[in-house]
C-alpha positions as CSV (number, residue, x, y, z in Angstrom):
1,M,-42.2,8.9,8.1
2,K,-38.7,8.9,9.0
3,T,-36.5,9.2,6.3
4,G,-34.1,6.0,6.0
5,Y,-30.5,6.0,4.5
6,W,-29.0,3.6,2.6
7,Y,-26.1,2.5,0.1
8,I,-27.2,0.6,-3.5
9,R,-24.4,-0.9,-4.8
10,T,-24.3,-0.5,-9.0
11,D,-21.5,-3.1,-9.9
12,T,-23.8,-5.8,-8.5
13,T,-27.4,-4.7,-9.2
14,F,-29.2,-4.0,-13.0
15,T,-29.2,-0.3,-13.2
16,E,-30.3,1.7,-16.5
17,E,-29.1,5.4,-15.9
18,D,-31.3,8.0,-18.0
19,G,-28.7,11.3,-17.2
20,V,-31.0,12.3,-14.1
21,S,-32.0,9.2,-12.8
22,Y,-30.9,5.6,-12.1
23,I,-33.2,2.6,-12.4
24,V,-32.1,0.1,-10.0
25,E,-33.3,-3.9,-9.9
26,L,-33.3,-5.6,-7.1
27,R,-33.5,-8.8,-6.6
28,S,-35.2,-9.9,-2.9
29,K,-37.4,-12.5,-1.5
30,R,-38.1,-9.8,0.8
31,I,-39.8,-6.5,0.6
32,P,-37.3,-3.8,0.7
33,R,-37.7,-1.4,3.2
34,I,-36.4,1.0,1.1
35,K,-39.0,3.9,0.3
36,I,-39.8,6.6,-1.6
37,G,-38.1,10.5,-0.2
38,D,-35.4,8.1,1.0
39,T,-31.4,8.7,0.9
40,I,-29.5,6.6,-1.6
41,L,-25.6,6.7,-2.0
42,L,-24.5,4.7,-5.0
43,L,-21.5,2.8,-4.6
44,D,-19.6,1.6,-7.9
45,R,-17.2,-1.6,-6.2
46,E,-15.5,0.9,-3.6
47,L,-16.4,4.0,-4.9
48,F,-19.5,6.3,-3.8
49,T,-20.7,7.9,-7.2
50,H,-23.8,10.0,-6.6
51,S,-26.3,10.7,-3.7
52,G,-29.5,11.0,-4.7
53,L,-33.7,10.4,-3.3
54,V,-35.6,7.5,-4.0
55,L,-38.2,8.9,-6.7
56,Q,-40.3,5.6,-7.3
57,T,-40.4,1.9,-6.1
58,S,-42.3,-0.7,-7.6
59,Y,-43.2,-3.5,-4.2
60,E,-45.3,-1.0,-2.6
61,N,-48.2,-3.1,-2.8
62,D,-46.4,-6.7,-3.0
63,K,-46.2,-9.0,-0.4
64,E,-43.5,-11.4,0.8
65,Q,-42.3,-14.4,-1.9
66,S,-40.7,-17.6,-1.6
67,I,-39.1,-16.9,-4.6
68,Y,-36.5,-14.5,-5.6
69,E,-38.5,-11.2,-7.1
70,K,-37.4,-7.8,-9.3
71,R,-37.8,-5.0,-7.1
72,V,-37.3,-2.1,-8.4
73,V,-36.3,1.5,-7.2
74,K,-36.2,4.8,-8.8
75,V,-33.4,7.2,-7.5
76,G,-33.4,10.7,-8.9
77,D,-32.1,14.3,-7.7
78,L,-28.4,13.1,-8.4
79,T,-25.6,14.8,-7.1
80,R,-21.8,13.7,-7.7
81,I,-19.6,12.9,-4.9
82,E,-16.6,13.8,-5.4
83,S,-13.0,12.7,-4.1
84,P,-12.2,11.7,-1.3
85,N,-15.1,9.0,-1.8
86,S,-13.5,5.8,-1.6
87,L,-14.3,3.1,1.1
88,S,-10.6,2.9,2.3
89,D,-10.7,7.1,2.6
90,F,-13.5,6.5,5.2
91,A,-12.0,2.9,6.7
92,Y,-11.9,4.8,9.9
93,S,-14.3,7.4,10.2
94,L,-17.7,4.9,9.2
95,P,-18.8,3.0,12.5
96,K,-20.3,0.2,9.9
97,I,-16.7,-0.3,9.5
98,Y,-15.8,-2.0,12.6
99,K,-13.2,-4.5,11.5
100,H,-11.5,-5.3,8.1
101,F,-10.0,-1.8,8.0
102,S,-7.5,-3.0,5.0
103,K,-10.7,-4.4,3.3
104,P,-13.6,-2.4,3.8
105,Y,-15.6,-3.4,1.4
106,R,-16.3,-6.7,3.3
107,H,-18.9,-4.5,5.1
108,F,-20.8,-3.7,2.2
109,I,-21.1,-7.2,0.3
110,R,-24.9,-6.9,-0.1
111,S,-26.4,-5.6,-3.3
112,Y,-27.9,-2.6,-1.2
113,G,-27.8,-1.9,3.2
114,R,-28.5,0.5,5.9
115,L,-26.4,3.9,6.4
116,S,-27.2,5.9,9.6
117,E,-27.7,9.7,8.8
118,V,-24.3,10.8,10.6
119,E,-22.6,8.2,8.5
120,V,-23.9,9.6,5.0
121,D,-23.2,13.5,6.5
122,I,-19.9,12.1,7.1
123,I,-18.8,10.7,3.4
124,L,-20.8,13.5,1.3
125,N,-19.3,16.6,3.9
126,K,-15.8,14.6,3.5
127,K,-15.4,14.4,7.6
128,I,-12.5,12.1,7.9
129,F,-11.7,11.1,11.5
130,L,-8.3,12.1,11.0
131,S,-6.6,11.0,14.2
132,R,-8.2,7.6,14.0
133,T,-7.5,7.2,10.5
134,A,-3.6,8.4,10.7
135,C,-3.3,6.0,13.8
136,G,-4.8,2.7,11.7
137,K,-3.2,3.6,8.2
138,I,0.0,4.3,10.2
139,F,-0.1,1.2,12.4
140,E,-1.3,-0.9,9.0
141,S,1.7,0.4,7.3
142,L,4.3,-0.9,9.9
143,H,6.3,-3.8,10.0
144,D,4.5,-6.9,11.9
145,I,7.6,-7.0,14.6
146,H,6.6,-3.1,15.0
147,K,3.0,-3.7,15.6
148,Q,3.7,-6.2,18.1
149,L,6.3,-3.7,20.1
150,F,4.4,-1.1,19.5
151,I,1.5,-3.0,21.6
152,S,3.8,-3.9,24.2
153,F,4.9,-0.3,24.4
154,V,1.4,1.2,24.6
155,S,0.6,-1.8,27.3
156,I,3.9,-0.7,29.7
157,E,3.6,2.9,29.3
158,H,0.6,3.6,28.3
159,P,-1.8,1.2,30.0
160,K,-4.8,3.2,30.7
161,I,-5.8,4.3,27.1
162,L,-6.6,0.3,26.2
163,T,-8.8,-0.2,28.5
164,S,-10.6,3.9,27.9
165,Y,-13.7,5.2,26.3
166,P,-14.2,7.1,24.0
167,I,-10.0,6.5,22.9
168,D,-8.4,9.5,22.9
169,Y,-7.3,9.3,19.4
170,F,-5.3,12.4,19.3
171,N,-3.2,11.3,22.5
172,L,-2.7,8.6,20.6
173,F,-1.7,9.5,17.5
174,E,1.1,11.5,19.4
175,I,2.1,8.2,21.5
176,L,2.5,6.5,18.3
177,N,4.5,9.3,16.5
178,K,6.9,8.9,19.7
179,Y,7.2,5.8,18.9
180,I,8.3,5.7,15.1
181,N,10.8,8.7,15.9
182,S,12.3,6.8,19.0
183,N,12.0,3.4,17.2
184,I,12.6,3.5,13.8
185,F,14.1,7.0,12.9
186,S,16.3,6.7,15.8
187,H,18.0,3.9,13.4
188,V,18.5,6.3,10.4
189,N,20.7,8.4,12.4
190,F,23.0,5.4,13.8
191,L,23.4,4.4,10.1
192,K,24.3,8.6,9.2
193,S,26.9,7.9,11.5
194,S,28.0,4.5,9.4
195,I,28.2,6.4,6.3
196,R,30.3,9.1,7.6
197,I,32.8,6.5,8.5
198,M,31.9,4.8,5.3
199,Q,32.7,8.0,3.6
200,K,36.2,9.0,5.3
201,H,37.5,5.3,4.7
202,Q,36.0,5.3,0.9
203,W,34.0,2.3,0.8
204,P,31.3,3.4,-0.9
205,D,30.2,-0.4,-2.3
206,L,30.4,-2.1,1.4
207,G,27.1,-3.8,1.9
208,F,25.6,-7.3,1.8
209,S,24.5,-9.8,-0.7
210,E,23.1,-13.4,-0.9
211,E,25.6,-16.1,-1.3
212,E,24.5,-17.2,-4.7
213,E,24.8,-13.3,-5.4
214,L,28.4,-12.7,-4.9
215,T,29.6,-14.6,-8.5
216,K,27.0,-12.0,-10.2
217,K,28.2,-9.1,-8.7
218,K,25.1,-7.7,-7.2
219,T,25.7,-5.9,-3.8
220,D,22.8,-4.5,-1.3
221,T,25.2,-1.5,-0.7
222,I,24.8,0.3,2.8
223,L,25.3,3.5,0.8
224,G,21.7,2.9,-1.0
225,Q,20.1,1.7,1.7
226,F,20.7,5.1,3.8
227,E,19.8,7.0,0.4
228,V,16.1,5.2,0.3
229,L,16.0,5.1,4.4
230,T,16.5,9.1,4.0
231,K,14.1,9.8,1.6
232,A,11.3,7.8,3.6
233,E,12.5,9.5,7.0
234,E,11.8,12.9,5.4
235,N,8.6,12.0,3.5
236,M,7.1,10.5,6.4
237,G,8.3,13.1,8.9
238,K,6.8,15.7,6.7
239,G,3.4,13.5,6.8
240,L,2.9,13.2,10.4
241,G,3.5,16.8,10.8
242,F,0.9,17.7,9.0
243,V,-1.2,14.7,10.0
244,A,-0.1,16.3,13.6
245,E,-1.2,19.7,12.5
246,G,-5.1,19.2,10.8
247,I,-5.7,16.9,14.0
248,S,-5.1,20.4,16.1
249,Q,-6.9,22.4,13.8
250,Y,-10.3,20.2,14.3
251,K,-9.9,19.1,17.5
252,Q,-13.5,19.5,18.5
253,E,-14.8,17.8,15.5
254,E,-12.2,14.8,16.3
255,K,-13.7,14.9,20.1
256,F,-17.4,14.5,18.2
257,S,-16.0,11.4,15.4
258,S,-14.2,9.9,18.5
259,S,-18.0,9.3,20.8
260,L,-18.9,8.0,17.7
261,F,-17.1,5.1,18.3
262,K,-17.5,2.3,21.1
263,D,-13.9,1.0,21.1
264,S,-13.4,-0.7,24.0
265,W,-10.4,-2.7,23.3
266,L,-7.5,-0.7,21.4
267,P,-5.8,-3.6,19.5
268,K,-9.2,-4.2,17.6
269,I,-8.5,-1.2,16.3
270,L,-4.6,-1.8,15.5
271,N,-5.4,-4.9,13.7
272,P,-6.1,-4.8,9.9
């Protein structure tokens, strides 16, 4: 009989732990399809905590009921799942998560549910889809105006990527990287020129403030903004370089991961 793959939430079910196994009580009208020998991933809120095998069930001879019945599953051969093990880590790597990327737990709201063998392998062996994750999380962090501008930029400059299948996320990451450098980091360079003029004329307190704050002598100085932006540019530049290096190193794995997703329309992916 074919092995099944499941998640069971331990935060919404009654469980008992004896150190080597979990006893899980499921409340269901229908008889669960979980059977002895199936692989289970235990999910506590948003963290995968353990993997294990079903050793015993209490409903082999049960019949369908019109009321909720207690169904007991014993999970043993437990192995702790180490970090990265949160749903947010795998938000862009699991086909099960097809939307709600910023709130992936919404795809795991039931007390238990199916996973595919590939998805279990991704979680247990940390096979994070780097380029898709980078594109999704970076896009998610952009200001709404930049999100709109980037999609317009892709539509005009790279229209084929919007309808290609499978999507070349390595190429998309390079396009996003280019957009950030030309449309976000470039403004920091303009600010650098302004800072040199300010330093020349000794205007360290030049800045902006709300009218009601003028009496309080609270000013958001350009110099202060510059220091924050410069640090952000430096950190993000390093991060983008690190991600690009990782994507290049695992190109074959990235190609396989891309084949798992049937993303026919790009803005759906770029919409947390």
